[in-house]
C-alpha positions as CSV (number, residue, x, y, z in Angstrom):
1,M,142.7,82.7,127.4
2,G,141.9,80.2,124.6
3,N,144.5,79.0,122.2
4,M,143.1,81.1,119.4
5,D,143.3,84.2,121.6
6,A,146.9,83.4,122.4
7,L,147.7,83.1,118.7
8,Q,146.0,86.4,117.9
9,V,147.9,88.2,120.7
10,E,151.2,86.6,119.4
11,A,150.4,87.8,115.9
12,R,149.6,91.4,117.1
13,L,152.7,91.4,119.3
14,A,154.8,90.4,116.3
15,G,153.2,93.2,114.2
16,R,153.8,95.7,116.9
17,L,157.5,94.8,117.3
18,A,157.9,95.2,113.5
19,E,156.1,98.6,113.7
20,L,158.3,99.9,116.5
21,R,161.4,99.0,114.6
22,T,160.3,100.7,111.4
23,E,159.1,103.8,113.4
24,R,162.7,104.2,114.6
25,G,164.1,103.6,111.1
26,W,166.2,100.6,112.3
27,S,167.1,97.7,110.1
28,L,167.0,94.2,111.5
29,D,170.8,94.4,111.7
30,E,170.6,97.6,113.8
31,L,168.1,96.1,116.2
32,A,170.2,93.0,116.5
33,R,173.2,95.1,117.4
34,R,171.2,97.0,120.1
35,T,169.5,94.0,121.6
36,E,172.2,91.3,121.1
37,I,169.5,89.1,119.6
38,S,170.4,87.5,116.3
39,R,169.0,89.0,113.1
40,S,167.4,85.7,112.1
41,T,165.6,85.4,115.5
42,L,164.4,88.9,115.2
43,S,163.1,88.3,111.7
44,R,161.3,85.1,112.8
45,L,159.8,87.0,115.8
46,E,158.4,89.7,113.6
47,R,156.8,87.1,111.3
48,A,155.3,85.4,114.3
49,E,157.1,82.1,113.4
50,I,158.5,81.9,117.0
51,S,157.2,83.2,120.3
52,P,159.4,85.6,122.3
53,T,160.7,84.4,125.6
54,A,160.4,86.8,128.6
55,A,164.1,87.5,128.3
56,L,163.9,88.4,124.6
57,L,160.9,90.6,125.2
58,G,162.7,92.3,128.1
59,R,165.6,93.2,125.7
60,L,163.2,94.4,123.0
61,C,161.3,96.6,125.5
62,A,164.6,98.1,126.7
63,A,165.6,98.9,123.1
64,H,162.2,100.6,122.5
65,G,162.0,102.4,125.9
66,R,158.9,100.7,127.1
67,T,157.9,98.6,130.1
68,M,156.6,95.1,129.3
69,S,153.1,96.1,130.5
70,Q,153.1,99.1,128.2
71,L,154.0,96.9,125.2
72,L,151.4,94.3,126.1
73,A,148.7,97.0,126.6
74,E,149.5,98.1,123.1
75,V,148.6,94.7,121.7
76,E,145.7,93.9,124.1
77,S,142.7,92.6,122.3
78,E,141.3,95.0,119.7
79,P,138.8,97.4,121.3
80,P,135.2,96.3,120.7
81,Q,134.0,98.2,117.7
82,L,130.4,98.5,118.8
83,V,129.6,99.6,122.3
84,R,125.9,98.8,122.9
85,A,123.8,101.4,124.9
86,D,123.1,98.8,127.6
87,R,126.9,98.2,128.0
88,Q,127.7,101.8,128.6
89,T,128.6,102.6,132.2
90,V,126.4,105.3,133.8
91,W,127.7,107.0,136.9
92,Q,125.6,109.4,139.0
93,D,126.7,112.0,141.5
94,Q,123.4,112.8,143.2
95,E,124.9,115.5,145.4
96,S,126.3,117.6,142.6
97,G,123.6,116.7,140.1
98,F,125.8,115.1,137.5
99,T,125.2,112.1,135.4
100,R,128.0,110.7,133.3
101,R,127.6,108.0,130.6
102,S,130.7,106.4,129.1
103,V,129.5,106.2,125.5
104,S,132.9,105.1,124.1
105,P,135.0,104.0,127.0
106,P,138.8,104.3,127.1
107,H,141.0,101.5,125.8
108,P,144.8,101.1,125.7
109,A,144.7,100.8,121.9
110,L,142.7,104.1,121.5
111,R,143.5,107.7,122.2
112,G,140.0,109.1,122.4
113,E,136.8,108.5,124.4
114,V,133.3,109.9,124.3
115,V,131.3,110.8,127.4
116,E,127.7,112.1,127.7
117,G,127.2,114.5,130.6
118,V,124.0,115.8,132.1
119,L,124.0,118.5,134.7
120,R,120.9,119.7,136.5
121,P,120.2,123.4,136.8
122,G,122.5,125.0,139.3
123,A,125.0,122.1,139.3
124,D,128.6,123.3,139.6
125,I,131.6,120.9,139.4
126,A,135.2,122.0,139.7
127,Y,138.3,119.9,138.9
128,D,141.8,120.8,140.2
129,G,143.5,119.8,137.0
130,P,143.4,117.3,134.1
131,P,144.4,113.6,134.8
132,V,146.9,114.1,131.9
133,A,148.4,117.5,131.2
134,G,147.4,118.9,127.8
135,L,144.3,116.6,127.6
136,E,142.3,117.7,124.5
137,Q,138.5,118.2,125.1
138,H,135.7,119.0,122.7
139,I,132.4,119.8,124.4
140,W,129.3,119.8,122.1
141,V,126.2,121.0,123.9
142,L,123.2,119.0,122.7
143,E,120.4,120.6,125.0
144,G,120.4,123.5,127.4
145,E,123.3,125.8,128.2
146,L,126.7,125.1,129.9
147,E,129.2,127.4,131.4
148,V,132.7,126.1,131.2
149,T,135.8,127.5,132.8
150,A,139.1,126.2,131.5
151,G,142.2,127.7,133.1
152,N,141.1,131.4,133.6
153,R,138.6,131.7,130.8
154,T,134.9,131.2,131.1
155,H,132.7,130.4,128.1
156,R,128.9,130.1,127.8
157,V,128.2,127.3,125.5
158,H,124.6,127.0,124.0
159,A,122.9,124.1,122.3
160,G,124.6,123.3,119.0
161,D,127.9,125.1,120.0
162,C,131.2,123.2,120.4
163,L,133.9,124.4,122.8
164,R,137.4,122.9,122.3
165,F,140.7,123.3,124.1
166,R,143.6,121.5,125.6
167,L,143.5,121.5,129.4
168,W,146.6,122.2,131.4
169,D,144.9,123.7,134.5
170,R,141.8,123.6,136.6
171,S,138.4,123.5,135.0
172,R,134.8,124.0,136.1
173,F,131.4,122.9,134.6
174,H,128.3,124.9,135.6
175,C,124.7,124.6,134.5
176,P,123.2,128.1,134.8
177,G,119.7,126.8,134.1
178,P,116.7,127.1,133.9
179,D,116.9,123.7,132.2
180,P,119.3,120.8,132.6
181,V,122.2,120.7,130.1
182,R,123.1,117.6,128.1
183,Y,126.4,117.6,126.3
184,A,128.9,115.2,124.5
185,L,132.5,115.4,125.7
186,L,135.2,114.0,123.4
187,I,138.5,113.4,125.2
188,V,141.7,112.8,123.3
189,L,144.9,111.9,125.0
190,P,147.9,114.0,124.0
């Protein structure tokens, strides 16, 4: 990590610490009381005039109910704003006839992602449950027809239609044919 990068991370960390304090409605004095870090040190940390030591960071994380890795993931480099087509990861499952393109990949600083899915006619994929309970999904069919089962409800989604739900249970994606189906899947973390 170059020196410039390190300074940017420090600045973002300072900003994030100030944000966390104001989100809780705490004054500097209140945070000082909770962390046993002096008010002036906290003030200088939030203005990025000084760098936090691991010990200080540990106390701040405890006050904000976060692990150090969670806090640092929140200030990781800004997500790249433009994801070029040739940098989008494409994964194919030949056996089930599924192609998945990560159009807008996940990033610790973002809550949503966009996936393009293509299923060949007859393809049928079942998932036992969402990776995160209550995951929000918007499925916009671009070409063809898709049959989606979420929980115990099955929907036939035609080109141009958008199906949206929060997923708590198992799900199933089926292409009834006769053509392949291509759809955009927007995923939003709860």
